[in-house]
Backbone atoms as SQL, in Angstrom:
CREATE TABLE atoms (id INTEGER PRIMARY KEY, chain TEXT, resi INTEGER, resn TEXT, atom TEXT, x REAL, y REAL, z REAL);
INSERT INTO atoms VALUES
  (1, 'A', 1, 'MET', 'N', -1.375, -31.845, -72.340),
  (2, 'A', 1, 'MET', 'CA', -0.166, -31.548, -71.609),
  (3, 'A', 1, 'MET', 'C', 0.951, -31.119, -72.564),
  (4, 'A', 2, 'GLU', 'N', 1.104, -31.829, -73.653),
  (5, 'A', 2, 'GLU', 'CA', 2.134, -31.505, -74.645),
  (6, 'A', 2, 'GLU', 'C', 1.892, -30.126, -75.249),
  (7, 'A', 3, 'LYS', 'N', 0.633, -29.801, -75.482),
  (8, 'A', 3, 'LYS', 'CA', 0.313, -28.498, -76.058),
  (9, 'A', 3, 'LYS', 'C', 0.635, -27.376, -75.083),
  (10, 'A', 4, 'GLU', 'N', 0.462, -27.607, -73.792),
  (11, 'A', 4, 'GLU', 'CA', 0.796, -26.597, -72.785),
  (12, 'A', 4, 'GLU', 'C', 2.301, -26.348, -72.745),
  (13, 'A', 5, 'LYS', 'N', 3.088, -27.414, -72.831),
  (14, 'A', 5, 'LYS', 'CA', 4.543, -27.269, -72.860),
  (15, 'A', 5, 'LYS', 'C', 4.973, -26.502, -74.101),
  (16, 'A', 6, 'LEU', 'N', 4.361, -26.820, -75.221),
  (17, 'A', 6, 'LEU', 'CA', 4.679, -26.131, -76.463),
  (18, 'A', 6, 'LEU', 'C', 4.305, -24.660, -76.371),
  (19, 'A', 7, 'ARG', 'N', 3.158, -24.371, -75.779),
  (20, 'A', 7, 'ARG', 'CA', 2.727, -22.982, -75.617),
  (21, 'A', 7, 'ARG', 'C', 3.715, -22.214, -74.741),
  (22, 'A', 8, 'LEU', 'N', 4.199, -22.833, -73.664),
  (23, 'A', 8, 'LEU', 'CA', 5.163, -22.191, -72.782),
  (24, 'A', 8, 'LEU', 'C', 6.476, -21.927, -73.507),
  (25, 'A', 9, 'LYS', 'N', 6.954, -22.911, -74.266),
  (26, 'A', 9, 'LYS', 'CA', 8.195, -22.727, -75.015),
  (27, 'A', 9, 'LYS', 'C', 8.048, -21.633, -76.069),
  (28, 'A', 10, 'THR', 'N', 6.882, -21.569, -76.688),
  (29, 'A', 10, 'THR', 'CA', 6.635, -20.534, -77.682),
  (30, 'A', 10, 'THR', 'C', 6.659, -19.160, -77.039),
  (31, 'A', 11, 'MET', 'N', 6.040, -19.035, -75.874),
  (32, 'A', 11, 'MET', 'CA', 6.040, -17.754, -75.165),
  (33, 'A', 11, 'MET', 'C', 7.456, -17.355, -74.753),
  (34, 'A', 12, 'GLN', 'N', 8.242, -18.321, -74.294),
  (35, 'A', 12, 'GLN', 'CA', 9.616, -18.028, -73.905),
  (36, 'A', 12, 'GLN', 'C', 10.424, -17.537, -75.101),
  (37, 'A', 13, 'ALA', 'N', 10.254, -18.172, -76.227),
  (38, 'A', 13, 'ALA', 'CA', 10.978, -17.757, -77.425),
  (39, 'A', 13, 'ALA', 'C', 10.530, -16.378, -77.877),
  (40, 'A', 14, 'MET', 'N', 9.234, -16.094, -77.766),
  (41, 'A', 14, 'MET', 'CA', 8.738, -14.773, -78.158),
  (42, 'A', 14, 'MET', 'C', 9.339, -13.684, -77.273),
  (43, 'A', 15, 'VAL', 'N', 9.417, -13.930, -75.976),
  (44, 'A', 15, 'VAL', 'CA', 10.021, -12.959, -75.062),
  (45, 'A', 15, 'VAL', 'C', 11.498, -12.778, -75.394),
  (46, 'A', 16, 'ALA', 'N', 12.182, -13.872, -75.686),
  (47, 'A', 16, 'ALA', 'CA', 13.595, -13.787, -76.050),
  (48, 'A', 16, 'ALA', 'C', 13.787, -12.989, -77.333),
  (49, 'A', 17, 'ILE', 'N', 12.931, -13.206, -78.314),
  (50, 'A', 17, 'ILE', 'CA', 13.031, -12.477, -79.573),
  (51, 'A', 17, 'ILE', 'C', 12.808, -10.990, -79.344),
  (52, 'A', 18, 'ILE', 'N', 11.815, -10.652, -78.543),
  (53, 'A', 18, 'ILE', 'CA', 11.543, -9.239, -78.258),
  (54, 'A', 18, 'ILE', 'C', 12.718, -8.605, -77.520),
  (55, 'A', 19, 'ALA', 'N', 13.260, -9.314, -76.529),
  (56, 'A', 19, 'ALA', 'CA', 14.396, -8.787, -75.775),
  (57, 'A', 19, 'ALA', 'C', 15.614, -8.592, -76.673),
  (58, 'A', 20, 'LEU', 'N', 15.888, -9.569, -77.532),
  (59, 'A', 20, 'LEU', 'CA', 17.021, -9.436, -78.452),
  (60, 'A', 20, 'LEU', 'C', 16.823, -8.283, -79.420),
  (61, 'A', 21, 'THR', 'N', 15.602, -8.091, -79.864),
  (62, 'A', 21, 'THR', 'CA', 15.313, -6.993, -80.782),
  (63, 'A', 21, 'THR', 'C', 15.554, -5.650, -80.105),
  (64, 'A', 22, 'ILE', 'N', 15.119, -5.522, -78.867),
  (65, 'A', 22, 'ILE', 'CA', 15.342, -4.272, -78.130),
  (66, 'A', 22, 'ILE', 'C', 16.832, -4.029, -77.921),
  (67, 'A', 23, 'LEU', 'N', 17.542, -5.063, -77.488),
  (68, 'A', 23, 'LEU', 'CA', 18.982, -4.914, -77.282),
  (69, 'A', 23, 'LEU', 'C', 19.704, -4.558, -78.574),
  (70, 'A', 24, 'GLU', 'N', 19.317, -5.177, -79.656),
  (71, 'A', 24, 'GLU', 'CA', 19.955, -4.890, -80.940),
  (72, 'A', 24, 'GLU', 'C', 19.651, -3.474, -81.395),
  (73, 'A', 25, 'SER', 'N', 18.438, -3.019, -81.182),
  (74, 'A', 25, 'SER', 'CA', 18.080, -1.644, -81.550),
  (75, 'A', 25, 'SER', 'C', 18.934, -0.644, -80.782),
  (76, 'A', 26, 'ILE', 'N', 19.118, -0.891, -79.508),
  (77, 'A', 26, 'ILE', 'CA', 19.963, -0.011, -78.695),
  (78, 'A', 26, 'ILE', 'C', 21.399, -0.050, -79.198),
  (79, 'A', 27, 'ALA', 'N', 21.888, -1.240, -79.526),
  (80, 'A', 27, 'ALA', 'CA', 23.254, -1.373, -80.027),
  (81, 'A', 27, 'ALA', 'C', 23.437, -0.598, -81.329),
  (82, 'A', 28, 'LEU', 'N', 22.456, -0.680, -82.214),
  (83, 'A', 28, 'LEU', 'CA', 22.561, 0.048, -83.479),
  (84, 'A', 28, 'LEU', 'C', 22.493, 1.552, -83.258),
  (85, 'A', 29, 'LEU', 'N', 21.661, 1.992, -82.325),
  (86, 'A', 29, 'LEU', 'CA', 21.579, 3.422, -82.022),
  (87, 'A', 29, 'LEU', 'C', 22.881, 3.946, -81.425),
  (88, 'A', 30, 'LYS', 'N', 23.580, 3.100, -80.692),
  (89, 'A', 30, 'LYS', 'CA', 24.862, 3.482, -80.095),
  (90, 'A', 30, 'LYS', 'C', 26.008, 3.376, -81.096),
  (91, 'A', 31, 'GLY', 'N', 25.754, 2.817, -82.273),
  (92, 'A', 31, 'GLY', 'CA', 26.774, 2.740, -83.310),
  (93, 'A', 31, 'GLY', 'C', 27.717, 1.556, -83.184),
  (94, 'A', 32, 'LEU', 'N', 27.258, 0.471, -82.601),
  (95, 'A', 32, 'LEU', 'CA', 28.109, -0.709, -82.495),
  (96, 'A', 32, 'LEU', 'C', 28.238, -1.409, -83.848),
  (97, 'A', 33, 'ASP', 'N', 29.207, -2.294, -83.938),
  (98, 'A', 33, 'ASP', 'CA', 29.557, -2.971, -85.184),
  (99, 'A', 33, 'ASP', 'C', 28.415, -3.840, -85.722),
  (100, 'A', 34, 'GLY', 'N', 28.386, -4.035, -87.038),
  (101, 'A', 34, 'GLY', 'CA', 27.370, -4.847, -87.689),
  (102, 'A', 34, 'GLY', 'C', 27.497, -6.335, -87.419),
  (103, 'A', 35, 'VAL', 'N', 28.634, -6.769, -86.876),
  (104, 'A', 35, 'VAL', 'CA', 28.810, -8.177, -86.533),
  (105, 'A', 35, 'VAL', 'C', 27.799, -8.569, -85.459),
  (106, 'A', 36, 'LEU', 'N', 27.557, -7.682, -84.527),
  (107, 'A', 36, 'LEU', 'CA', 26.563, -7.940, -83.487),
  (108, 'A', 36, 'LEU', 'C', 25.186, -8.114, -84.106),
  (109, 'A', 37, 'PHE', 'N', 24.879, -7.287, -85.079),
  (110, 'A', 37, 'PHE', 'CA', 23.596, -7.388, -85.768),
  (111, 'A', 37, 'PHE', 'C', 23.446, -8.757, -86.428),
  (112, 'A', 38, 'SER', 'N', 24.477, -9.231, -87.081),
  (113, 'A', 38, 'SER', 'CA', 24.434, -10.544, -87.735),
  (114, 'A', 38, 'SER', 'C', 24.207, -11.660, -86.723),
  (115, 'A', 39, 'PHE', 'N', 24.856, -11.559, -85.590),
  (116, 'A', 39, 'PHE', 'CA', 24.684, -12.568, -84.541),
  (117, 'A', 39, 'PHE', 'C', 23.249, -12.586, -84.031),
  (118, 'A', 40, 'VAL', 'N', 22.681, -11.421, -83.789),
  (119, 'A', 40, 'VAL', 'CA', 21.312, -11.342, -83.276),
  (120, 'A', 40, 'VAL', 'C', 20.324, -11.873, -84.302),
  (121, 'A', 41, 'VAL', 'N', 20.526, -11.565, -85.561),
  (122, 'A', 41, 'VAL', 'CA', 19.656, -12.094, -86.608),
  (123, 'A', 41, 'VAL', 'C', 19.725, -13.624, -86.625),
  (124, 'A', 42, 'ALA', 'N', 20.905, -14.180, -86.465),
  (125, 'A', 42, 'ALA', 'CA', 21.053, -15.641, -86.440),
  (126, 'A', 42, 'ALA', 'C', 20.323, -16.253, -85.246),
  (127, 'A', 43, 'VAL', 'N', 20.419, -15.623, -84.100),
  (128, 'A', 43, 'VAL', 'CA', 19.745, -16.139, -82.904),
  (129, 'A', 43, 'VAL', 'C', 18.233, -16.088, -83.073),
  (130, 'A', 44, 'ILE', 'N', 17.727, -14.962, -83.553),
  (131, 'A', 44, 'ILE', 'CA', 16.284, -14.818, -83.758),
  (132, 'A', 44, 'ILE', 'C', 15.785, -15.842, -84.772),
  (133, 'A', 45, 'SER', 'N', 16.520, -16.025, -85.839),
  (134, 'A', 45, 'SER', 'CA', 16.126, -17.006, -86.854),
  (135, 'A', 45, 'SER', 'C', 16.121, -18.421, -86.279),
  (136, 'A', 46, 'GLY', 'N', 17.111, -18.734, -85.478),
  (137, 'A', 46, 'GLY', 'CA', 17.177, -20.058, -84.865),
  (138, 'A', 46, 'GLY', 'C', 16.007, -20.322, -83.934),
  (139, 'A', 47, 'LEU', 'N', 15.675, -19.343, -83.110),
  (140, 'A', 47, 'LEU', 'CA', 14.533, -19.506, -82.201),
  (141, 'A', 47, 'LEU', 'C', 13.233, -19.661, -82.974),
  (142, 'A', 48, 'GLY', 'N', 13.056, -18.823, -83.968),
  (143, 'A', 48, 'GLY', 'CA', 11.830, -18.893, -84.756),
  (144, 'A', 48, 'GLY', 'C', 11.701, -20.203, -85.509),
  (145, 'A', 49, 'GLY', 'N', 12.767, -20.638, -86.126),
  (146, 'A', 49, 'GLY', 'CA', 12.739, -21.886, -86.882),
  (147, 'A', 49, 'GLY', 'C', 12.497, -23.096, -86.002),
  (148, 'A', 50, 'TYR', 'N', 13.104, -23.104, -84.833),
  (149, 'A', 50, 'TYR', 'CA', 12.918, -24.216, -83.900),
  (150, 'A', 50, 'TYR', 'C', 11.459, -24.316, -83.481),
  (151, 'A', 51, 'ASN', 'N', 10.861, -23.203, -83.127),
  (152, 'A', 51, 'ASN', 'CA', 9.470, -23.225, -82.673),
  (153, 'A', 51, 'ASN', 'C', 8.505, -23.530, -83.802),
  (154, 'A', 52, 'ILE', 'N', 8.764, -23.030, -84.972),
  (155, 'A', 52, 'ILE', 'CA', 7.885, -23.322, -86.103),
  (156, 'A', 52, 'ILE', 'C', 7.895, -24.821, -86.393),
  (157, 'A', 53, 'LYS', 'N', 9.074, -25.443, -86.320),
  (158, 'A', 53, 'LYS', 'CA', 9.154, -26.889, -86.548),
  (159, 'A', 53, 'LYS', 'C', 8.364, -27.650, -85.491),
  (160, 'A', 54, 'LYS', 'N', 8.500, -27.262, -84.218),
  (161, 'A', 54, 'LYS', 'CA', 7.771, -27.937, -83.142),
  (162, 'A', 54, 'LYS', 'C', 6.267, -27.802, -83.327),
  (163, 'A', 55, 'ILE', 'N', 5.809, -26.605, -83.657),
  (164, 'A', 55, 'ILE', 'CA', 4.374, -26.374, -83.849),
  (165, 'A', 55, 'ILE', 'C', 3.875, -27.161, -85.052),
  (166, 'A', 56, 'LYS', 'N', 4.645, -27.151, -86.127),
  (167, 'A', 56, 'LYS', 'CA', 4.256, -27.886, -87.328),
  (168, 'A', 56, 'LYS', 'C', 4.175, -29.384, -87.048),
  (169, 'A', 57, 'ASP', 'N', 5.152, -29.915, -86.314),
  (170, 'A', 57, 'ASP', 'CA', 5.138, -31.339, -85.979),
  (171, 'A', 57, 'ASP', 'C', 3.941, -31.693, -85.105),
  (172, 'A', 58, 'LEU', 'N', 3.627, -30.838, -84.149),
  (173, 'A', 58, 'LEU', 'CA', 2.525, -31.127, -83.235),
  (174, 'A', 58, 'LEU', 'C', 1.179, -31.084, -83.941),
  (175, 'A', 59, 'TYR', 'N', 0.934, -30.028, -84.692),
  (176, 'A', 59, 'TYR', 'CA', -0.365, -29.870, -85.327),
  (177, 'A', 59, 'TYR', 'C', -0.470, -30.605, -86.656),
  (178, 'A', 60, 'GLY', 'N', 0.664, -30.939, -87.259),
  (179, 'A', 60, 'GLY', 'CA', 0.640, -31.659, -88.520),
  (180, 'A', 60, 'GLY', 'C', 0.216, -33.111, -88.373),
  (181, 'A', 61, 'LYS', 'N', 0.375, -33.652, -87.187),
  (182, 'A', 61, 'LYS', 'CA', 0.024, -35.054, -86.943),
  (183, 'A', 61, 'LYS', 'C', -1.469, -35.254, -86.741),
  (184, 'A', 62, 'GLY', 'N', -2.192, -34.168, -86.611),
  (185, 'A', 62, 'GLY', 'CA', -3.638, -34.282, -86.540),
  (186, 'A', 62, 'GLY', 'C', -4.167, -34.149, -85.193);
C-alpha cells in the first residue's frame, strides 16, 4: 500500500515537472525575465529532491 502511494506521488511530481518545463520553455521563447526561470528551477529541484528522499527512505529500509 505504501509503495502504491509513493508511486502515485512520484507520477504526480513527474507530471508537474513536465508541465513546469513546458511553461518555462514557452516563457523563455516569449522573452520573459530570467527571474521566472530561477523560480521554475527551484520548484523542479524541490519536487525532485522531495521524491528522491521518499524513494530512498522507502527502499533503503529493505
